Structures are given as structure tokens and as C-alpha cells.
C-alpha positions, 0 to 999 in steps of 0.5 A: 759122898753123900753130897755126890749121890745128891748131885748124881740124883739130881742129874738123873731127876730134874736134869734129865727132864729138862734135857729131854724137854729141851730135845722134845721142843727142838723136835717139835720146832723142827717138825713145825718148820717142815710143815710150814710152807717154804718162803721166798728169801730174796728176788732180783732181776737177772744181772745180764739185763734180760728179762729174767728174775732170780728167786732164792727160796728157804728150801730146794724147789721141785722144778716139775711144779714151777710152770703150772703154778706160774701166772703172769698178767699180762699173759707172756711166754716164759721158762722157769727152771730151778737149781736147788732153791734158786728159780730163774724165771725168764721171758722168752721170744717173741715177747717185747715188754711194754709195761710191768707185769704181775707175777703170781707163783707157787709150786712145791719143794722137793719133799712135796710141801707147798711153797708160799705163794708170791705176788709181785709186781715186775717192771723188766724194762730198763731205765734211761740214764742221760748226761744233760748240759745246762748253765750250771754245768752237767749232771745226770738225770734218770728217766723212767719208761712211763715217768718223769726225769729225775736228777741223780747227781748235782751239777758238776763243771764237767762229767766224763767216763759214765758207766751204768753198772752191769748189775744195776746197782748204780753208776760211776762217773768222773767229775772235773775239779780242776782242768787236769784233776778229776774226782771219781764217784759212785751213785746208787740208783733205786728203785728196784724193778721188783716189789710186792704187789701192794708196794710201790718202787717208784717214789724213792730218791737216789742216794747222794753220790759217794766218792770212790776210794783214792786220790783224784786222777788225771784220767779214769776208765771204768769197767764192771762185771755181772758179779758186782766188780768195779775196776778202776784204771787211771793215773794219779793227779800227783803224777804231774809232779812226780811221774816216776813214783805214780805210774798208771794203775789198776784198782779193783773194788767190790761191793761193801757188805754193810746192811745196817739201817742208815738211821741206826749207824753211819754207813760204811763205804759202798766199795771195798778195794781189793789187791791192786792189780800188777798189769801195766797195759797200754790201752783201756782194760775191761773186766770180763762179765763173769768177773774172772779176768780182764782183757786189754790191747797190746802191741801184739794183740788182745790180752786176756788175763785171769783174776784171783783166785783163778791162776793168772793165765794169760791168753793172746789173740794176735792182730791190731784188734779192739774189743767193741762189746760183749754179748749177754753174760760174756760168752761171746764178744765182738772186736774190730780188726784194722787191716794194713790197707785200711780195710776194717773187719767186724769178727765174732769171738766165741769159746773154742772157735776161730774168729768169724768175720761178720762184716768187712768194709772201709766205713768208720765203725762208731759203735757195735751192739749185739743180743745175748747169742750174738745172732744179731750184731748191729753196727753204726757206721759213718762214711764220708761223701760229697753232696752237691760238692760238699763234704757230708757224713753218711750215718748208717745202722747195719745189722749183720748175721753170722753166716749171713752178713748184711741183712738190713741197713738203715740210713740215719738221715738228717744226723751226723757224728756225735762227741761220744758215739754209742750204741746200746741194746735192750733185750727186754724191749728190743731196742737200740739207744744211741745219741747223734748230732741233728743236722740243722735245717737252716744256717741260723740253727745250732747243731744239737745232740739227739737221743734216738730210740730204734725199735727193731723188728723180728728176724726175717721181717721185711719192715724197717726199724722204726726211729723216734727221738726222745724229747729231751736235749741230752749229751750221751745216754745209757740204758740202766738195768734194774737191780 
């Protein structure tokens, strides 16, 4: 009994004082944290490739305090919005990025407390990714807007199916290991487009390529989403011996979550495979930019199927249509429809609206690009004609606008069809990128692939776009947004 009273007295004496001191210390710490300025936790460019930054703070931000606190050098038009603790800073028209910007911003949280001021160096322009050939084979090289080219892969016998990921984390590609066997690779690309004002992000080397999970394939097709998903469509190499046991497959990957330093532990694979998809489409499959579905052609038209955790709803757009490109974040898309009389139509797809025909003709459509709102759509076309009794290909860049049809046309003289025609739009610099075959000036000169940069004019301007060639022999070229 005496021992019980002694224990109770101890609890009401020193223990109560310790408990009270602990609670007081916690309250003081909480008060101190509230008095400290809110801090920036993470910053990255927007995943849709536009000139926008996404900043995440430790506290919800007062939207009204943002714009007055932001300074850009050089000066540029912008808008800033806040959704809780996430801030979006977006450069607006008619700005055309020609170099890095210095960003200074402050603001307040919703309690009126100041946020810690941020000083960043932001390079919104994308990188150039090129597939080049040499005596050793082929490799991928990265070109900075104002810097040298840097190889990011070793020399391979042959490289195909190159895809810069939509979120800017790197590139996937297939490399031939045998005539009928390909190994699929991922290479992470640095540097980031956003660094502290006193830091430099341009000197880091690219990491070595990492093999994607799975065996070698006979065929590979890649697609990615703004949310970081990667889709691999292919046929296992083993299908040559046992085709019935190895049908075509769809494998979905998501980024690995291992953030451990390389010098401390071995790195886990950068991709984690999700559940295989059960669809067996007969054509190429594309992920929706939002990562919530896939789209592919079948004998009845274009099919859209939802991905988990959404219900597997299936939607059909009937007709003989091919998906050409998504616009911006994916709320709009451009498709090519083949008519029975060999006439082709370019259609714009918008949510809740019937397809709108924006172009019609008989010329072959090599590639299509569009801006984020699909107000401007560019077509790379080729048409066969006779010149001096000889067959000739006329390559034409056409701009069409919904409700207006063709508004401008640019003849790409001295150029013909390349092996892998493509057209890529950069919303930051308002330029198009394509690779065409340069027509030889003499019979002794060999034809060569040439990468062209097409600087676009603002809507309503009468001056034609300006075309310049990249001073580097390349097989194909792409924009790579900075992560």
C-alpha cells in the first residue's frame, strides 16, 4: 500500500512536471513553426511542355499576394495561380522564349505570414534530341539551346522507336541486338530546367541506359503520359519458335520510387511494372496524356478504353481513322480519316463535340502538330507532280485553323520525303521541328537528312515562317521538355 502511494505521488510530482514541460515544448515548437516563413518544397516545369512552372510550398498560399511579388528578368508577361500549397506560374502570349529567366517571388500564406523569397534560374526552352549515324552505328545525342551536343547512349547497331517521355524524365528506345531481336532501354536525361540562382544545371552527365523489364522483342512501340506512365506494346522474341504461347502484349510501367543516393545503396530499377493489360489491338496503342486511358484503331474505328482505377469503359469513334497527335494536355486531338474515294480529311476532336473537319485533300499527310488549344494546326504534306517530265515530290507545310480552313502555306523547296517524317511543335519558342531529305544539287552529291527549325509567326501576321537548318547531320530529331 505504501509503495502504491509512493508511485502515485511520483506520478503527480515529477512525472506531471515532465508531461507539462513536454506539452509546453510542443506548443512552443508549433508556435515557432507558424512564425517561420513558409518555404518552397519542390519546383518543376509543367509536364505538358508549356512555359509553366509548378511550385509546391509548405503552406497554403494566398493567391492575391502572388502576382505583386513576382519579378522576371528579362521581363515577360505571365499569370500566377494558387491551388492550396501549389502555385502555377505560366508565361503568356505573345512571349517567345529566347533564353533563361531569373525568377524572384515571395507572397504570403493564407494566415498573412510571408513566404520565404525564392530565387530561381529557369530555362524554359526544350532540349534537342537527335538520332545520329556514324561508322560505329547509331546513337542518341542531346543538344542544348546554346551549347554543345552530348551523347546520351552508346553506339548501337541500330536504334528505333525513339520516344522522349512527356514528363521530361528521359528517353526510351529500342536497340537491335540481332536482325530479329530488339532490347528496350530507358535513359534518364539531366539537367533540370530549374535550378537555384547560384547553381548550374548544365554540367551534369546523363546516366547510363537502363534496360526495361522484360525479354527482347521482335517489335516495340512506346507511349507515355504527362503523369509519368510508360506503355510498351510488343511481341516477345520467343514468338518466333512458339507463336501461340507468346501473343502480342501491352505492359504498363510507372516510375520507381527509390530516391536513395547511388553512392549509398545500389539503385532499384527506374520502372515498376503494373498489371499487364488484356486488350489485343491490331494497331499502335497510345496512352491518353492524362494517363487515364488508351486509344487504338480497330476494324470499326478508333477505340478509347479507360485504365484502372477508372472502370474499363469502351468508347468508339467509327470510321477509318488514324490518331495523329494530341494537343497540349490531351483535351483535344487531331485525327486523319481516309475516305473511300482516296480523299483524306483532317478532323479536330474536342470533348462533347462532333468531329470538325479542318482540312480536306488528296495529298499525303506526313505528320501533324498543333498548339495546346488546337487553334493552330500544322500539316506536313507531300504531293507527287511532274517537273520537266520527271516525277517530283512537293513538300508543303500548311497551317489550318478551325472555322477558317487553310490560312498559310510554306513550300519546303529543295526537300523531299525522309525515312521517318515527323513534325514537332514547341510552345515555348513557337517553333516546329522536322527532318526531311535535302535534295542534292548535283548528280554526284548524295542525298542527306536535314533537321529544319521553322520559326512561326503570330496569328494574323502576313510574313511567312522562317526556316533554318541545324548544322548537324541527323536521322531524326525531337524536342525533349525539361523535367
